[in-house]
N, CA, C and O atoms as CSV, one atom per row, in Angstrom:
chain,resi,resn,atom,element,x,y,z
A,1,MET,N,N,-73.806,-13.717,51.453
A,1,MET,CA,C,-73.983,-12.744,52.821
A,1,MET,C,C,-74.312,-11.467,52.987
A,1,MET,O,O,-73.868,-10.331,52.823
A,2,PRO,N,N,-75.789,-12.383,53.595
A,2,PRO,CA,C,-77.029,-10.816,54.083
A,2,PRO,C,C,-77.286,-10.248,54.576
A,2,PRO,O,O,-77.548,-10.784,55.653
A,3,ASP,N,N,-77.537,-8.832,54.616
A,3,ASP,CA,C,-76.859,-7.394,54.438
A,3,ASP,C,C,-77.554,-7.432,56.197
A,3,ASP,O,O,-78.373,-8.312,56.460
A,4,TRP,N,N,-77.152,-6.454,57.248
A,4,TRP,CA,C,-77.365,-6.753,58.634
A,4,TRP,C,C,-77.708,-5.555,58.410
A,4,TRP,O,O,-77.635,-5.156,57.247
A,5,SER,N,N,-78.078,-4.847,59.237
A,5,SER,CA,C,-78.040,-3.737,59.825
A,5,SER,C,C,-77.378,-3.205,61.130
A,5,SER,O,O,-76.397,-3.796,61.582
A,6,ARG,N,N,-77.936,-2.004,61.804
A,6,ARG,CA,C,-76.918,-2.154,63.184
A,6,ARG,C,C,-77.511,-2.596,64.213
A,6,ARG,O,O,-77.125,-3.211,65.207
A,7,ARG,N,N,-78.406,-2.249,63.896
A,7,ARG,CA,C,-80.440,-3.165,64.727
A,7,ARG,C,C,-79.742,-4.873,64.612
A,7,ARG,O,O,-79.521,-5.504,65.645
A,8,ASP,N,N,-79.455,-5.465,63.230
A,8,ASP,CA,C,-79.960,-6.514,63.628
A,8,ASP,C,C,-78.048,-7.015,64.363
A,8,ASP,O,O,-77.649,-7.885,65.137
A,9,LEU,N,N,-77.509,-6.121,63.733
A,9,LEU,CA,C,-75.861,-6.973,64.570
A,9,LEU,C,C,-76.029,-6.624,66.055
A,9,LEU,O,O,-75.703,-7.534,66.818
A,10,LEU,N,N,-76.436,-5.581,66.576
A,10,LEU,CA,C,-77.248,-5.733,67.872
A,10,LEU,C,C,-78.093,-6.896,68.640
A,10,LEU,O,O,-77.942,-7.559,69.666
A,11,ARG,N,N,-78.790,-6.821,67.894
A,11,ARG,CA,C,-79.801,-7.975,68.107
A,11,ARG,C,C,-78.593,-9.537,68.497
A,11,ARG,O,O,-78.392,-9.877,69.663
A,12,ALA,N,N,-77.997,-10.215,67.396
A,12,ALA,CA,C,-77.900,-11.077,67.181
A,12,ALA,C,C,-76.398,-10.515,68.321
A,12,ALA,O,O,-77.084,-10.402,69.337
A,13,SER,N,N,-75.269,-10.207,68.699
A,13,SER,CA,C,-74.668,-10.605,69.505
A,13,SER,C,C,-74.928,-9.493,70.886
A,13,SER,O,O,-74.239,-9.588,71.902
A,14,GLY,N,N,-75.819,-8.647,70.759
A,14,GLY,CA,C,-75.987,-8.678,71.861
A,14,GLY,C,C,-76.444,-9.014,73.305
A,14,GLY,O,O,-76.054,-8.830,74.458
A,15,VAL,N,N,-78.046,-9.927,72.277
A,15,VAL,CA,C,-78.492,-11.276,73.220
A,15,VAL,C,C,-77.792,-12.239,74.243
A,15,VAL,O,O,-78.000,-12.341,75.452
A,16,ALA,N,N,-76.824,-12.983,73.365
A,16,ALA,CA,C,-76.157,-13.657,73.406
A,16,ALA,C,C,-74.908,-13.131,74.671
A,16,ALA,O,O,-74.546,-13.692,75.704
A,17,ALA,N,N,-74.522,-11.920,74.087
A,17,ALA,CA,C,-73.470,-10.793,75.540
A,17,ALA,C,C,-74.205,-10.971,76.208
A,17,ALA,O,O,-74.946,-11.775,75.642
A,18,VAL,N,N,-74.589,-10.760,77.157
A,18,VAL,CA,C,-75.893,-9.305,77.837
A,18,VAL,C,C,-76.014,-11.199,78.596
A,18,VAL,O,O,-75.443,-11.471,79.652
A,19,ALA,N,N,-76.867,-12.292,77.776
A,19,ALA,CA,C,-76.792,-13.300,78.750
A,19,ALA,C,C,-76.404,-13.416,79.887
A,19,ALA,O,O,-77.351,-13.485,80.670
A,20,VAL,N,N,-75.287,-13.480,80.426
A,20,VAL,CA,C,-74.942,-14.109,81.248
A,20,VAL,C,C,-75.402,-12.986,82.749
A,20,VAL,O,O,-75.938,-13.136,83.847
A,21,PRO,N,N,-74.776,-11.823,81.910
A,21,PRO,CA,C,-74.467,-10.082,82.342
A,21,PRO,C,C,-75.915,-10.425,83.460
A,21,PRO,O,O,-75.989,-10.405,84.688
A,22,MET,N,N,-76.862,-10.704,82.480
A,22,MET,CA,C,-77.791,-9.687,83.501
A,22,MET,C,C,-79.079,-10.924,84.303
A,22,MET,O,O,-80.168,-10.873,84.876
A,23,SER,N,N,-78.040,-11.970,83.850
A,23,SER,CA,C,-78.539,-13.503,85.030
A,23,SER,C,C,-78.011,-12.726,85.931
A,23,SER,O,O,-78.765,-11.957,86.527
A,24,THR,N,N,-76.550,-12.740,86.253
A,24,THR,CA,C,-75.957,-12.280,87.107
A,24,THR,C,C,-76.300,-10.911,87.893
A,24,THR,O,O,-76.077,-10.600,89.063
A,25,LEU,N,N,-76.707,-10.446,87.202
A,25,LEU,CA,C,-77.332,-8.833,87.634
A,25,LEU,C,C,-78.624,-8.830,88.060
A,25,LEU,O,O,-79.271,-7.846,88.416
A,26,VAL,N,N,-79.237,-10.790,87.977
A,26,VAL,CA,C,-80.734,-10.696,88.374
A,26,VAL,C,C,-80.385,-11.020,90.150
A,26,VAL,O,O,-80.765,-10.682,91.271
A,27,ALA,N,N,-79.237,-12.055,89.350
A,27,ALA,CA,C,-79.457,-13.473,90.720
A,27,ALA,C,C,-78.712,-12.590,92.181
A,27,ALA,O,O,-78.855,-12.938,93.353
A,28,GLY,N,N,-77.886,-11.350,91.665
A,28,GLY,CA,C,-77.040,-10.610,92.432
A,28,GLY,C,C,-78.092,-9.317,93.208
A,28,GLY,O,O,-77.655,-8.880,94.272
A,29,ALA,N,N,-79.018,-8.908,92.850
A,29,ALA,CA,C,-79.774,-7.812,93.456
A,29,ALA,C,C,-80.037,-7.853,94.822
A,29,ALA,O,O,-80.242,-8.925,95.392
A,30,PRO,N,N,-80.049,-6.911,95.329
A,30,PRO,CA,C,-80.148,-7.499,97.254
A,30,PRO,C,C,-81.291,-7.235,97.305
A,30,PRO,O,O,-81.778,-6.569,96.391
A,31,VAL,N,N,-82.267,-7.766,98.632
A,31,VAL,CA,C,-83.663,-8.136,98.312
A,31,VAL,C,C,-84.172,-6.420,98.511
A,31,VAL,O,O,-83.593,-5.461,97.999
A,32,GLY,N,N,-84.991,-6.380,99.098
A,32,GLY,CA,C,-85.357,-4.642,99.054
A,32,GLY,C,C,-84.623,-3.898,98.483
A,32,GLY,O,O,-84.581,-2.740,98.897
A,33,ALA,N,N,-83.797,-4.278,97.351
A,33,ALA,CA,C,-83.568,-2.693,96.703
A,33,ALA,C,C,-84.301,-2.005,95.451
A,33,ALA,O,O,-83.980,-1.011,94.800
A,34,ALA,N,N,-85.385,-2.863,95.340
A,34,ALA,CA,C,-86.002,-1.822,94.518
A,34,ALA,C,C,-86.994,-0.826,95.271
A,34,ALA,O,O,-87.509,-1.135,96.346
A,35,SER,N,N,-87.247,0.510,94.568
A,35,SER,CA,C,-88.556,1.437,94.794
A,35,SER,C,C,-89.328,0.225,94.078
A,35,SER,O,O,-88.948,-0.735,93.407
A,36,SER,N,N,-90.698,0.735,94.555
A,36,SER,CA,C,-92.130,0.656,93.887
A,36,SER,C,C,-92.274,1.012,93.236
A,36,SER,O,O,-93.485,0.927,93.032
A,37,SER,N,N,-91.350,2.025,91.766
A,37,SER,CA,C,-91.419,2.278,90.826
A,37,SER,C,C,-90.897,0.926,89.787
A,37,SER,O,O,-91.289,0.409,88.740
A,38,GLU,N,N,-89.807,0.726,90.748
A,38,GLU,CA,C,-89.134,-0.902,90.036
A,38,GLU,C,C,-89.782,-2.489,90.560
A,38,GLU,O,O,-89.399,-3.626,90.284
A,39,ALA,N,N,-90.391,-2.227,91.022
A,39,ALA,CA,C,-91.005,-3.785,91.062
A,39,ALA,C,C,-90.892,-4.359,90.143
A,39,ALA,O,O,-90.312,-3.857,89.181
A,40,ALA,N,N,-91.592,-6.087,90.085
A,40,ALA,CA,C,-91.248,-6.680,88.844
A,40,ALA,C,C,-92.882,-6.297,88.413
A,40,ALA,O,O,-93.563,-5.504,89.064
A,41,LEU,N,N,-93.214,-6.795,87.571
A,41,LEU,CA,C,-93.791,-5.961,86.212
A,41,LEU,C,C,-94.875,-7.064,86.539
A,41,LEU,O,O,-94.591,-8.260,86.476
A,42,ARG,N,N,-96.207,-6.580,86.915
A,42,ARG,CA,C,-97.657,-7.207,86.748
A,42,ARG,C,C,-98.176,-7.418,85.266
A,42,ARG,O,O,-98.143,-6.560,84.384
A,43,PRO,N,N,-98.818,-9.130,85.108
A,43,PRO,CA,C,-98.682,-9.934,83.705
A,43,PRO,C,C,-99.488,-8.767,83.165
A,43,PRO,O,O,-99.398,-8.829,81.939
A,44,GLU,N,N,-100.236,-7.729,83.523
A,44,GLU,CA,C,-100.882,-7.210,81.905
A,44,GLU,C,C,-99.956,-5.992,81.481
A,44,GLU,O,O,-100.142,-5.518,80.360
A,45,GLU,N,N,-98.792,-5.353,82.443
A,45,GLU,CA,C,-97.816,-4.631,82.185
A,45,GLU,C,C,-97.576,-5.779,81.115
A,45,GLU,O,O,-98.198,-5.602,80.068
A,46,LEU,N,N,-96.978,-6.651,81.161
A,46,LEU,CA,C,-96.181,-7.881,80.750
A,46,LEU,C,C,-96.752,-7.915,78.562
A,46,LEU,O,O,-96.515,-7.535,77.416
A,47,ALA,N,N,-97.262,-8.394,79.123
A,47,ALA,CA,C,-98.951,-8.586,77.959
A,47,ALA,C,C,-98.622,-7.751,76.755
A,47,ALA,O,O,-98.610,-7.826,75.526
A,48,ALA,N,N,-98.281,-6.659,78.040
A,48,ALA,CA,C,-98.601,-5.113,77.557
A,48,ALA,C,C,-96.830,-5.006,76.257
A,48,ALA,O,O,-96.745,-4.212,75.320
A,49,PHE,N,N,-96.195,-5.595,76.485
A,49,PHE,CA,C,-95.330,-6.055,75.942
A,49,PHE,C,C,-94.568,-7.310,74.881
A,49,PHE,O,O,-93.586,-7.936,74.482
A,50,GLY,N,N,-95.828,-7.042,74.871
A,50,GLY,CA,C,-95.685,-8.479,73.465
A,50,GLY,C,C,-94.816,-10.088,73.796
A,50,GLY,O,O,-94.827,-10.844,74.767
A,51,THR,N,N,-93.951,-10.130,72.168
A,51,THR,CA,C,-93.421,-12.105,72.741
A,51,THR,C,C,-92.120,-11.192,72.624
A,51,THR,O,O,-91.192,-11.791,73.168
A,52,GLY,N,N,-91.758,-10.104,72.171
A,52,GLY,CA,C,-90.412,-10.247,71.127
A,52,GLY,C,C,-89.845,-9.547,72.140
A,52,GLY,O,O,-90.418,-8.691,72.815
A,53,ALA,N,N,-88.267,-10.053,72.293
A,53,ALA,CA,C,-86.892,-9.490,73.479
A,53,ALA,C,C,-86.743,-8.238,73.505
A,53,ALA,O,O,-87.084,-7.465,72.609
A,54,VAL,N,N,-86.326,-8.012,74.331
A,54,VAL,CA,C,-85.798,-6.564,74.224
A,54,VAL,C,C,-84.093,-6.256,75.040
A,54,VAL,O,O,-83.449,-6.339,76.086
A,55,VAL,N,N,-84.069,-5.895,73.744
A,55,VAL,CA,C,-82.044,-5.910,73.993
A,55,VAL,C,C,-81.885,-4.056,74.309
A,55,VAL,O,O,-82.551,-3.084,73.952
A,56,PHE,N,N,-80.294,-4.290,75.393
A,56,PHE,CA,C,-80.702,-3.074,75.570
A,56,PHE,C,C,-79.038,-2.790,75.283
A,56,PHE,O,O,-78.533,-3.687,74.608
A,57,HIS,N,N,-78.483,-2.139,75.520
A,57,HIS,CA,C,-76.990,-1.618,74.575
A,57,HIS,C,C,-76.698,-0.286,75.407
A,57,HIS,O,O,-77.156,0.852,75.305
A,58,VAL,N,N,-75.818,-0.824,76.216
A,58,VAL,CA,C,-74.702,0.858,77.265
A,58,VAL,C,C,-74.116,1.593,76.018
A,58,VAL,O,O,-72.947,1.388,75.692
A,59,ARG,N,N,-74.746,2.265,75.467
A,59,ARG,CA,C,-73.823,3.160,74.559
A,59,ARG,C,C,-72.332,4.148,75.102
A,59,ARG,O,O,-71.336,4.513,74.476
A,60,ASP,N,N,-72.789,4.349,76.627
A,60,ASP,CA,C,-71.187,5.399,76.667
A,60,ASP,C,C,-71.950,5.572,78.400
A,60,ASP,O,O,-72.870,6.254,78.854
A,61,ALA,N,N,-70.583,4.125,79.225
A,61,ALA,CA,C,-70.934,4.037,80.309
A,61,ALA,C,C,-70.774,5.439,80.872
A,61,ALA,O,O,-71.719,6.206,81.054
A,62,ALA,N,N,-69.580,5.694,81.119
A,62,ALA,CA,C,-69.776,7.361,81.521
A,62,ALA,C,C,-70.832,8.084,81.911
A,62,ALA,O,O,-71.049,8.557,83.027
A,63,ARG,N,N,-71.601,8.158,80.752
A,63,ARG,CA,C,-72.928,8.491,80.695
A,63,ARG,C,C,-73.766,8.503,81.373
A,63,ARG,O,O,-74.337,9.448,81.919
A,64,GLY,N,N,-74.004,6.980,81.430
A,64,GLY,CA,C,-74.314,6.239,81.379
A,64,GLY,C,C,-76.631,6.318,80.644
A,64,GLY,O,O,-77.782,6.589,80.986
A,65,GLU,N,N,-75.593,5.739,79.321
A,65,GLU,CA,C,-77.102,6.216,78.441
A,65,GLU,C,C,-76.899,4.335,77.791
A,65,GLU,O,O,-76.010,3.518,77.549
A,66,VAL,N,N,-78.080,4.443,77.769
A,66,VAL,CA,C,-78.599,3.032,77.681
A,66,VAL,C,C,-79.472,3.426,76.251
A,66,VAL,O,O,-80.148,4.451,76.164
A,67,ALA,N,N,-79.300,2.230,74.944
A,67,ALA,CA,C,-79.699,1.769,74.150
A,67,ALA,C,C,-80.901,0.976,74.140
A,67,ALA,O,O,-80.683,-0.159,73.716
A,68,ILE,N,N,-82.527,1.271,74.580
A,68,ILE,CA,C,-83.239,-0.178,74.623
A,68,ILE,C,C,-84.030,-0.356,73.162
A,68,ILE,O,O,-84.530,0.638,72.636
A,69,LEU,N,N,-84.088,-1.223,72.746
A,69,LEU,CA,C,-84.186,-2.013,71.489
A,69,LEU,C,C,-85.174,-3.317,71.329
A,69,LEU,O,O,-84.779,-4.481,71.389
A,70,GLN,N,N,-86.928,-2.784,71.052
A,70,GLN,CA,C,-87.043,-3.574,70.858
A,70,GLN,C,C,-88.443,-3.780,69.557
A,70,GLN,O,O,-89.125,-2.835,69.161
A,71,GLY,N,N,-88.593,-5.169,69.107
A,71,GLY,CA,C,-89.175,-4.972,67.726
A,71,GLY,C,C,-88.391,-3.613,66.714
A,71,GLY,O,O,-87.162,-3.659,66.752
A,72,ALA,N,N,-88.769,-2.887,66.171
A,72,ALA,CA,C,-87.887,-1.925,65.260
A,72,ALA,C,C,-87.650,-0.548,66.112
A,72,ALA,O,O,-86.973,0.421,65.769
A,73,ASP,N,N,-88.252,-0.695,67.086
A,73,ASP,CA,C,-88.524,0.712,67.783
A,73,ASP,C,C,-86.784,0.554,69.161
A,73,ASP,O,O,-86.395,-0.293,69.965
A,74,GLU,N,N,-86.216,2.141,68.610
A,74,GLU,CA,C,-85.030,2.159,69.902
A,74,GLU,C,C,-85.817,3.054,70.255
A,74,GLU,O,O,-86.744,3.546,69.612
A,75,VAL,N,N,-85.194,3.453,72.061
A,75,VAL,CA,C,-85.469,4.277,72.769
A,75,VAL,C,C,-84.319,5.322,73.245
A,75,VAL,O,O,-85.034,6.324,73.232
A,76,VAL,N,N,-83.272,5.718,73.584
A,76,VAL,CA,C,-82.398,5.842,74.703
A,76,VAL,C,C,-82.655,6.507,75.718
A,76,VAL,O,O,-83.150,7.633,75.754
A,77,VAL,N,N,-82.342,5.865,76.560
A,77,VAL,CA,C,-81.767,7.084,78.674
A,77,VAL,C,C,-81.191,6.735,78.838
A,77,VAL,O,O,-80.722,5.781,78.217
A,78,ARG,N,N,-80.477,7.591,80.498
A,78,ARG,CA,C,-80.027,8.189,81.259
A,78,ARG,C,C,-80.543,7.291,82.404
A,78,ARG,O,O,-81.606,7.212,83.020
A,79,ASP,N,N,-79.296,6.613,82.440
A,79,ASP,CA,C,-79.585,5.707,83.869
A,79,ASP,C,C,-78.142,4.994,84.732
A,79,ASP,O,O,-77.720,3.847,84.878
A,80,PRO,N,N,-77.758,6.169,85.115
A,80,PRO,CA,C,-76.399,5.671,85.804
A,80,PRO,C,C,-76.251,4.837,86.599
A,80,PRO,O,O,-75.140,4.308,86.622
A,81,GLN,N,N,-77.673,4.196,87.932
A,81,GLN,CA,C,-77.488,3.452,88.061
A,81,GLN,C,C,-77.825,2.401,87.659
A,81,GLN,O,O,-77.122,1.607,88.284
A,82,LEU,N,N,-78.485,1.831,86.976
A,82,LEU,CA,C,-78.757,0.795,86.432
A,82,LEU,C,C,-77.286,0.300,84.973
A,82,LEU,O,O,-77.040,-0.895,84.809
A,83,VAL,N,N,-76.614,1.252,84.220
A,83,VAL,CA,C,-75.549,0.869,83.669
A,83,VAL,C,C,-74.851,0.572,84.858
A,83,VAL,O,O,-75.160,-0.555,85.245
A,84,ALA,N,N,-73.789,1.299,85.815
A,84,ALA,CA,C,-73.437,0.644,87.006
A,84,ALA,C,C,-73.088,-1.227,87.374
A,84,ALA,O,O,-72.123,-1.990,87.353
A,85,ARG,N,N,-74.600,-1.275,87.700
A,85,ARG,CA,C,-74.905,-2.547,87.724
A,85,ARG,C,C,-74.710,-3.605,86.860
A,85,ARG,O,O,-74.469,-4.734,87.288
A,86,VAL,N,N,-74.831,-3.223,85.123
A,86,VAL,CA,C,-74.961,-4.598,84.379
A,86,VAL,C,C,-73.633,-4.157,84.286
A,86,VAL,O,O,-73.021,-5.096,84.794
A,87,MET,N,N,-72.503,-3.011,83.835
A,87,MET,CA,C,-70.910,-2.983,84.136
A,87,MET,C,C,-70.355,-4.214,84.737
A,87,MET,O,O,-69.793,-5.119,84.119
A,88,ARG,N,N,-70.599,-4.144,86.159
A,88,ARG,CA,C,-70.460,-4.679,87.390
A,88,ARG,C,C,-70.372,-6.170,87.222
A,88,ARG,O,O,-69.224,-6.556,87.441
A,89,ALA,N,N,-71.086,-6.997,86.952
A,89,ALA,CA,C,-72.374,-8.665,86.648
A,89,ALA,C,C,-71.874,-8.341,85.568
A,89,ALA,O,O,-72.520,-9.144,84.895
A,90,ALA,N,N,-70.718,-7.381,84.205
A,90,ALA,CA,C,-70.681,-8.228,82.894
A,90,ALA,C,C,-69.378,-8.235,83.485
A,90,ALA,O,O,-68.845,-9.275,83.100
A,91,GLN,N,N,-68.349,-7.397,84.461
A,91,GLN,CA,C,-66.620,-7.939,84.536
A,91,GLN,C,C,-67.356,-9.147,85.344
A,91,GLN,O,O,-67.684,-10.025,84.546
A,92,SER,N,N,-67.726,-9.464,86.726
A,92,SER,CA,C,-67.956,-10.703,86.784
A,92,SER,C,C,-67.541,-11.411,86.687
A,92,SER,O,O,-66.566,-12.009,87.140
A,93,ALA,N,N,-68.971,-11.588,85.349
A,93,ALA,CA,C,-68.944,-12.617,84.163
A,93,ALA,C,C,-68.288,-12.870,84.111
A,93,ALA,O,O,-68.135,-13.908,84.755
A,94,GLN,N,N,-67.019,-12.356,83.340
A,94,GLN,CA,C,-65.686,-12.415,82.565
A,94,GLN,C,C,-64.939,-12.971,83.806
A,94,GLN,O,O,-64.321,-14.033,83.747
A,95,ALA,N,N,-65.001,-12.366,84.708
A,95,ALA,CA,C,-63.889,-13.267,85.681
A,95,ALA,C,C,-64.128,-14.567,86.475
A,95,ALA,O,O,-63.286,-15.270,87.034
A,96,GLY,N,N,-65.500,-14.735,86.398
A,96,GLY,CA,C,-65.978,-15.739,86.184
A,96,GLY,C,C,-66.170,-16.968,85.795
A,96,GLY,O,O,-67.268,-17.501,85.955
């Protein structure tokens, strides 16, 4: 059995677990809901991220705390609105 790090486990399980809720989240977003700072990324911004996957993990829903993982990097942010949208999308994906 291979040695799995916490990051490997999150990457393997998180991508599958978040795939449906994220598509629900994006599809369910109301038109005009994003502010100018939340607008879609421009091609040059996307190019700066490279080709690797970006995974996020809701660490503490009550506090709105999310861990964002890309490659070997991890950053933890507080965004209660994002967490609320993701949790609602996950709940609707489970119900549907």
